[in-house]
N, C-alpha and C positions, 0 to 999 in steps of 0.2 A: 840542098833547099831551095828551092825561089824564093825571093825577097817578097815579102809579104801575106806568106802561107802563116797561116798558127800553129805553132808548136803546141798539142793538147797538154804535154807535160812533160818541159823541155831538162827539169832536175832529174828528173826520174827516168828519162831517155840518158841523160847524160852519164848517171850511175853507171843505171846497165851496160854504157858503153866502156864507161872504163872498168868494170869489172870483166867485161870480154877482153881488152885488152892485156890486162893484168894476168890473165889464166893462161891468153894467147902467147904474151912479147914477156912478162914479167914486169918488174919495178920500172925497169929501163927503159921502157919501149912505153911507159906512160907519160905524153906529152899534152899541152890542152889541143895543139894540131890534131895529134889523132887521135882524142876521145872525139872534138869534133867529126871530123871525117868516117869513124866508126859511126855515130849518133846519126850520119847524113848530114849534119846542118853546117852553118857557116859557124866560123872560129867565133866573131862576136858573139854570137848567143851564149856562150860561157861566161863571157865578160858580162854581158849584160845582168846576167843572173847571181854573179860570183866575182867578188873584190880582184882575186886574185888567184892564180893553179892551186895554190896553196889552200884559201882560204874552198877552194870545192873539194880539196882530196879531203878534207876537213872535215865539211857537212856531211861528203861522203862514209866515211868512219865513223862518225856521227849516227849516221842514219842506220846504219849497220851494227852498231851499238845497240843501239834502241831495240832491234830484232831479235839480239842475246837477249833483250827483257823479256820480251813474247815469249823464247825459247824456257826460259827460266820459269817463267808460270805456267808454264804447262808441266815441266821436269816438276815441278813442287805439288800441283796440282795431283799428280800419282803418288805421292808420299800414301805409305801405308797399303797399295796397292802393286801387285807384280812381284816382280823378286828386286831388292836394291841394284845392285850388281846389273839384271838386266834393262832398268831403269835409267840406271849411268849409262850402261853399253850402248842405249839407245841415241842418249840426247849426248854425248860425245860424239856418236859419230858425224849425227847432224850437226854440230856445233864445228866438228872440223872437217865440215867440206869443201872442197877447193876455196869458195870465193872468200871465206873467214883467212884462211890459209897464206891466199896472195895477199888480201888485207893486212895481216901481220909482217906480211915479209916486205911490201909498202911502209909503212911506218919505221920498221928497223932501217929501210935506208935514205928516210929522209928527214933530217935531224928538224927543219922548219916545222914540218908537219907534227914532231911528236912536241914541239914547244905548243903549238896549237891548241890542242890537244890537250895539252897537262892543262894551259890555259882556262879552257872550256869545261874541263872534266874533273882537276885536283886530283887526276891520276896519272902515273907517270905513263903510263903504258895501260890505257884504257879497253884494249878488246880483250885483253889478258885477265886484267883485273874484275869487269865483268863476268868472262865466265869464271873464273875464280870464285866468285861470290857467289855465280847460277848455284854450282858444286855445293861451295859451303852452307848456303840457304837448304838447299835440297836433304843432305845430308844432318844438319839441327835438325830436320823436322822428321825425318826419320831416327834419329837418336831420343828424340821426344815421344816415338809411339815404343820406342824400345826394340827398333828391327836394327840396330846396331849400339854396342857398347852403349851405357852410359858415359861411361868416362872418355869414348872418344874423341880424339882430338880435331875436329872438323876443318880446325886451322890449317893443318899438318896436312893431312889426308886430302883435301883440296886442293891444293897448288901440286900437291903432290901426283895426283891424276891427272891434272889440266898439262904438267910440263913429261910425264911419261906418254901421253896417249898425242899431245903434240908432236912428241920426237918419233914415234910411228910412223904421222901422216905426213913428216917436214922432208921425206925423200922424194924429191919431186919426179926422179927418175928410176925409184923403185915402183911396183905396185902398191894399189891404195888398199890399206889391210882390209883384212876381212872381218867379218862380225865374230865369230872366232876368234882370232888372234888377239883382238880388241876387247872380248870378255876376258880371256885370262887375263891381260894387265889388269882389268879393273878388278878381277877377283884377287888377285896377288896383292893391289894396295890396300884393297879392302879388308882381307884377311886380320890383319890387329883386331878390327873395328866388329865382328862379328857376335854375334851371342846365339846362331843356331848353325847347323854344317850348312844350310840354304840360304841367306839372309834375303 
């Protein structure tokens, strides 16, 4: 981009470029030079807005964690409607869309990024922690409504669902799991918490 041309949303433009690189080339392809080239800006643009590349990556991760918060609010608002399994299947499918999976791989690959995120959030793995909290909050709301068993251990069910579904989506060489396969896993994990044949 020519010098002196204003960039309307440099942070958003750089974040979107980083996500595209993650999806296409994986964590190893993500460098400040690659992000700048993908965004169509000079490399100095990134360093004018972020202290260093790990600060950029931490802000990217925190921005996407905030998006999980929005997804959580939407899921919780559906408590008492539809079916528990159906609501969870839809939310988990959206949660484990490719950009979030790519971000999880990035956090696993970069020690300094994990350190910065832990300092910023108090969580060892904020993307997974927020995702688990989203599911636990929803299950708690459904338990309060009597749509899952009163004794259901949402603190166990939530990470079980996150772990099982993450494994389904983690195979980058295989096909993306379809709704039926995802729904089957959700129903299986929820089976111990059912209060009716079709919660």
